[in-house]
Steps between C-alpha positions, in 0.01 A plus 500: 500500500733803511358821640529824305465872551224609261342818377189407700706500821617853431167639384351377826789634708486844338120518516380856478381529861841397643659803667853567379586668830442165672768326288857527623716707261857426389619780731659702217743210443465490122528874446790554739703211357443605139625844597815336638607410145333751268355847460133423435398844373358480146603133473259249344419247773276193470332323791385147418221383729340810646387398846381823657730700272630705792861463385417617149296791630794611715740468206264705284469772764881509519528562126523160328311414180314194628306218332318224691378166366282244678252234390256563786244773438450555872872565553499765228192651663701539823782672316259741331353588839851564638578723202199718569640592839811651341372644173785317321374258236704241311426212262313199639494197272310175545728224378717196562842550657639205304390657168573869545346723229812717467789522256846376589701738718210734585569576867777642716387285793264206555388382842258274680441420864327178608450366146775256395407254775155437350640324191589129495735591214614860560741510205251630235417794728867567570596486132223745407627737769846487342368534143321831558788644704738743333875442498624662817153461655420352838291196597374482860340180627368473856387158631431309824816367664504122542643450850228662709219376723264680262589235239387217727170670586438583135546143380272365771230741379564401137461132594171589674382702195486809721774708335362820347707465182430131446868408478843657522861408561802689638870549428832512678741780417718243319207387281403858419859590409507205260211645295703813439833333433352238264353781290812718491368772729761661721384517861557849636289511817342258749270569794246341731233582753393358831127489557362815663287462700599150606338185364361428847325839513357455149359158589355641823343787306333255257362293789354809666360618164302176465361564848385846390779688679725721286850552635719781355724395211808574709534452877619790710866518605729699726698758291835415661456126446380562145815700430726230641327230296529708184873550553558131572303393194693744280828347616387138471336549159841553337622151593475199268334298776208745514400395147398164650283660769309767306135430417560642151808556286567704190767526234565773245699407192616700201461390138840560343 
């Protein structure tokens, strides 16, 4: 019997007593990469699949006209809490990402991070993204990268019925590019991220948490070494090979 990622999985994951500050953020990846290709001020931007909503909150604070849709009530609750901290409020809609309740060509940009991989057939979601996007608008999709040790660990946990989301897959940069090209979207920007902190540290932190010991989200580091690592990563990230080592990859395409 095939496993699935269900609404129940996400309601439980985003339960109201889960602390958002204890969930690793996307490190400003979404916002910074959108700004690489467009001026977000006063643009209508849709996030499909809210998560914590931190990306949308940041976009709203920076001047975008944001709308968020998610089918999990507890996820929308998290976004509302994040909004309160800024005083910037935008539309939160409970709905299905594969049946978006918006007219054709409604948004200047559509994005989601960590969503596409939860669909056995991702095409209905992708096509809805394209439908509601204006001509000249941008679609950003951010997914787990296939060739990573994280993928092996994840599938072991899925097999054991221990994966928080029930089920998910992953994509190579070639597979993700194909989604765009098959639907006549012109790719204008690609990026990826290595896991920070490392996968080893995250696993260690979870083990200690179960033992009642809470480690900091990020381990300490020497400033000089941190600077060297940052410079090396910046250089390596521009190579094609890096797209097969990132833990997550993203593509932005334009609807012509």
